[in-house]
N, C-alpha and C positions, 0 to 999 in steps of 0.2 A: 574480302571471303567471308561468307556467313557462319556464324557460329555454329549452327546446326548441322551443317554438311560433315559429315564423318569425314575424316582425313584420308581415308583408303579411296573415298570416292569424290574428294574435292575437284580433281581435275576436270570430271565429265561434266562439271555445270558450265565449262566454257565452250564456246563452239571453237572449232568445228571437232573436236575430239568428242563430243556426246552423240551417242544413239540413242533414239527412242526405245524403250523397251516394248516388246512384243504386245503387252497387255495395254499400253498406251496409244498404239498406233492408230485406234480408230478416231481417238480425239484428235491427235494430230493431223490425220487426213481432213477431218472436218473442218480444222483451223485453216488447212491448206486450201480448200475449197471456197471457204470465206473470203480468204485473201485472194483468189483468182476473181471472185466476182466483184471484189473492192476494187481491183486493178482494172478490171473490165469497165467497171462503172465510172472510174476517174477518167481513164481515157476516152470513153464517149463524151464525158462532160468537157473535156478539153477540147475535144474536135467540135462539139456544139457550140461552145462559147467562143471559139476561133471563127467558125461560120457565121455565128451571129454577129460578132464584131465586125466582120467583113462585109455584111451586109447591110447592116444599120450605118457604119461610116461611109459606103459606096454611096448609099442613100443620100446621105447628109452633105457628101462631097458633090453629088450631083447637082442638088439644090443650091449649095453655094457656089457651085461653079458656073451657073446658069446667070444671065445678066440680071434677071428680076431677084434671084438669090442674093446677089451682091449689094443691089439697090434695096431690097427689103432689110438686109442685116445692117447696111450704113443708114436707113432711117431709123431703126430701132437704137441703134447706138447712139446717134445724135441726141436722143430724148433722155439720156442719163447723164448724170453728172460725173464729176471725179470720184466720189465715194462709191457709186455704183460700178465704175470703172474696175477699181481695185475688187469689188466684189465679185464681177464676173471672172475675172482673172482668178480668184479663189476657187469659184463653184468649178471653173474648168479642171484647176489641178486636184480639188478634193474629190470630183467625181472621177478624175483619172486614177487616183491614187487606189480609192476604194476597189475599180475594177483591177488593178494590177495586183492588189492584196489577194483578191480572190482568183486571179490566175495564178497566183505565187502557190497559195494554199492548195490547189487543184494539183498544180505539180508535185509538191510535198506529199501529199497523200498516195498519189500514184508511184511515187518512187520508194516510199517507205513499204506499201504494197507489193512491188516488185521484189524489193530486199528481202521482205518476208517470206516471199515465196521460194528464193535463194535458199535462205536459211534453213525453212523447213525440208528442203529437198535433202539438204544435206545431213539433217538430224534423222531422216528416214533412210539414209544411206544410199539415196539415187545420185549417179554421177552419169552426165551425159558425154563426157568427156570434150572434145573439140566442137560438139554441137550445141552453142551457148545460146540457148533460147529459153525466155521466161514463159512464154506462153506460144504454142503454135502458130497463131495469127499474129505475134509481135515479135520480130527478133531484136533482144536487147543482149548486148554483152554482159556476161557474169553470171551465168548459170551456176557457176560454182564459188564464185566471190561476191557476196552482197554489195561491197562497196564499188565494184566495178560499174553501178548504175549510179551515177552521180545525182544530186539534187537538181543541179543546173546542167543539162545538156550540151548547151552551146547555143550561140545566137543563131547558127546555122540549121538548127534542127526545128521540128513542128512545136514543140513545147512552148517556146518565148514568142511563136509568132503573133498570138494575140495580143502580148502586152507590147509589142513593137508597133501593132497597128494602132492600138489605143493612144501610145505615146506619141507616135507620127500625127495622128489625128489631132491631139491636143496641142501640139505644137504648130501646126498649121493654121487651127482655128485661133490660136493666140496671135499667131503673124498677121492674119488678115484682120483680125479685130484692132491690134495694135496700128496696121497701117492706115485704117479708117480713122481712129481715134488720133492719129498723127496730123491729121488735116483739120483737127478741131482745135478752136483757141482756148487755152487753159486747160486743155487735159494733161495727163500725167506723159501720155505718149508723145505729144507735141513739146514739152518740155524736154524731155528726153531726147526727141529728135534734133531740137535745137542745139542742144549740149553736144551733139556729135556731128556738129555741122551740118545739120539738115539733110542727112544722107538715110532714108529711111530704110535702106537694105539693111543697115544696122540692126534695125528692129527684128529682121527675120533671121539674124545670128541670135540674138537674144532668146527668141521663140525656140529655135533649134535646141540652143542649151538648156533650156528648160524641158525639152522632150528627151535631150540626153540625161538630165537630172532624173527624170522619171524612170528611165530604163536602169541607172545606178542603183535606186531604192528597190526598184524589182529585183535586181540582182542579189542586193545585200539581204533580202529577206529569204534567198535560197542559199545562202552561205551554209556550208557544213560547219560543224561545231568545232573543226579545227582552224578554218579560213578565218583569216583576218586580214584588214589592210596591208599590214607588212607581209603576211604570207603570199598574199596576191601580186603584190609587186615583186617581191623577191622571186616567185615563178616567172613572173614575165620577164625580169633581167636575166634569170637563169637560161630560160628559152632563146633570147637574143644571144646571151653569151656562148650558145651551144652546151651547156650544162645541164641537161635535161633531168628532173625529178621524177622519180618513178609514179608512175600511174597507180591507180587504187592505193593511194596514201593512207586512206582511212583503215585500210585493212592491215596495213603494214605497221601502223600506229596501235592498233589493236594486239598484233602478234607481239609489239616491244611491251606493251603492258601485261599480257598474257604470260611473257616469259619471266617477269618478275614474279607474278603468283605461283608460276611453277616452281621457281627456285626456292621459294617463301615455303611451298607445300612439301618440298621433299627436304626441309630442314637446313638450308643452307645459309649461316649467318651472314648476310649480306654486310653488315655494319661494320664487320671485323676488316673489311677491306679499305673502308674508308679513308683512315689516317694516312696509310702508306700511299694509296691511290692519289690521295690530293697533294702529298708532298713532292710526288714525283710528276704528276702530270699537271695540276692545276691548285698550285699553293693558294690563289686568290679566288679560290672557285665561288666561295661564300661572299664576296665583297663585289664582284662584277656581275654584269646582267647577261651573260652569256659570251661577251667580248673581252679581250683583255690585251692592250697594247704592251704591257709588260711581257707577256708570253714570248711576243714576237721578237723582242730584244734578246729575251734569254736564248730563244732557239737560235738565234744568228750566232749568239756567243758560243753555244755548245756545237754548232755547225762546224766553226774554224777551230774551238779547242778541242772538241772530242771527235771531230770529222764524223759526227751522227747527223743523219739527215732528217729535219723536223720541221714543221711549217708553224709551230709557236700555236698550235689550235687549243682553244679551252676543250674542256670534255663537252660542253653542249654542241661546238662545232663538229668536234671528233665523231659523236653520237650521230648527228643529222647527215655527215659525210658516207659515214659506214653502213647507214639503214636507209636512207631517202633519197641518194643520189643513184641514177642509172649508169653513169660511166665516171670513173675517176681519174681519166690520163689527161686530163688538162688541169695542171696546177695552178696556173696563173690565173685563168679565168674562173676557176672553181673558188679561189678564196674569197672574191666580192661577195658570192652565193652563200658560202659560209657564215660571212660576218651579219649579213642581213638575216640568215635564218637562225642564228645561234640566240638571239634575244627572243624570237618566237618560239622556239622550244622549251625554253627557261619561264615564261611567261605562263606556257600552257600546262607545265608538268610540276614547276617548282624545283629548287635544286636537290632536294632528297632523292626524290624521286627519278629526278636525270641520272644521277649517280647509279642507282640501281638498275636501271633500263640499261645504261652503258655497261655494266658488268656483264649484264646478261644478255646482250646483242653483238658484241664486239668479237673480233676473231682473235683467238690466242694463239692458233697454229693452223695448219693447211687444213681446211674443212673442219676446224673445231671452233664451233660459234657460241658463246655463253659460258659463264662460269660454271654450269652445272657439267657442259660436255667437257670442260677444261679440266675439272676434278677428276672426272673418270677418265681422260685420255691421259693425264699425268700421274695420277696418284692412285690409280684402280680404286677409288671411292666406289662404294655400293651405296646409292641414294634410291630411296623409296619414301613412300608416304609418312614413315615413322622414324627415317634417320633423322640424325642432329649435327651435322658435320660442322665443326668449328676449326678452322685451319689454324696451324700454327702461325707465328710471327714469319717463319723462314718460307713456309708455304705461301703464304700472302705476298712477300716480295718476289719469289719466284714466280707467282703467275703475274703480277703486275709489270714485272719486267718483260715476261714474255709478250704482254699485248702491246707494250711500247716498241718491240722489235719484231718487225715483219719477216726477218729471217731466222734460220735456226743455228744462227752464230752466237758468240758470247762477245759483245763489246766491253772487253775486259776493263779499259780505262773508265769507260762510263757507269759500268755497274760499280768499281771502286770509289768512284765519285758520288754515286748514289748512296753507298753504303756509310760513306763519311758523314753525309748529309744527315742522314737517319739517325746515326749515332750521336750526333751532334743534337739533335731535336729529340734524344729519348724516346725513339720509336723503335729500335731494335738495340740487342746487345751483342757483345763479343760472343757468346754462345751461340747465338740466332745467327752470327756470320759463319761459325764451324757448320751450323745444321745446314746452311743455305749451300755451302762448299759441297756437302754431302748429297744434296737435292742435285745439283747440278752434275755430279759425277754420275749418279743413278740415272738421270736422264740421258747422258751421254751413252751410258751402257746399253739404254733401251735403243738408241738411235734415234731419240727424239731431238738431239741438240748435236749439232757437227762441230767440234771443238777439240783441242790438244790440250795436254796437261799443263802447258805454259798459259793457256788461255784461262786455266780454273785457278791461277795463282793471285786471283784478285783478293783474296784474305789475307794478304801479306801487306805489311804498310810499305 
């Protein structure tokens, strides 16, 4: 958060809560026009580049496909030696990479322009509802969310078509060249053909692999800032297991970060929750990478000892599950996905930010998401830009126990065990336990917790 932004206006610097003041709308409209022009130019460039690639490669393919073309290529290749053979393949790869890089930059530029149009619309207060168009002549989902327009639109769309054509032509050219070289004594291709039992068709598989590698490089150039190899693999596995990850993930991650800024803006001391949260939910949080086998063993023990249903998930896994998964009804198949994505989330944000986002993004009660909403819901705290709410130890315990409890009941045995552990760790005192019982009594009186007086006797030894 910038230091020069007044506290009362701090939230307005974040999209989409901000609205452009009337005296600045003219500048914003001019920026909008420039973005539309840039998107139009980029889309025309992509179409032109695709058409040009089709024409050039079709013409080249026609020449090579003719009898004279193959003969001329063969005669030319026979005149070059081993070093020139490697040089030819290197030139083909380098030219292909340059072309793919150009296509990737065009796609990136067009995507950013389209996203900017969406943002500027929202800043101007324009909402098309279900009519999701960036421009009248170009239907693109995401008129209300910029991240609905992905950098990589998918292999079946028009965007990557030029790259597919270039990679395919490069693979075909390399395959034909290797086939001709394989018949020349002393060439690298002939030596390779001999090592694979003189079956030249394997050379075509090698050429196809090179073409596939070019496409992977192109895809890597269009990764979002949150996409990594682990994430892409985990998303593919999640799809196969029927555990879909939410679309428009960039917007979700942005809102998670924004929730932390908002909690800090209204003066909630998030660090006050760290010790008790980690002791209850994830004691080895700072020593693992997002996954913890010991937590699984502890969860199994608690299931049998306290009859509490828990999956042994780390805070990283819980955060991913509660914010990024579209469905939570398939526990068995969901766990492998959480194990793959926990380290990805940890590496992206770091441990401290993970805890803050967890506190500001998870559910504390029905319809109560995040620590700020929970403070208002349970304790009627008035939060504003100049508030400074530092919760008591008893309030911290109560709120952390609530986020661990998906029902409105009180698991008395578990609460007593948690208190004993926190007492032993000097994180709470006997006075805190008395205050905690008073908080539960108050919440029962409000109707926010369903419990009897016997359920509230956890303060007794």
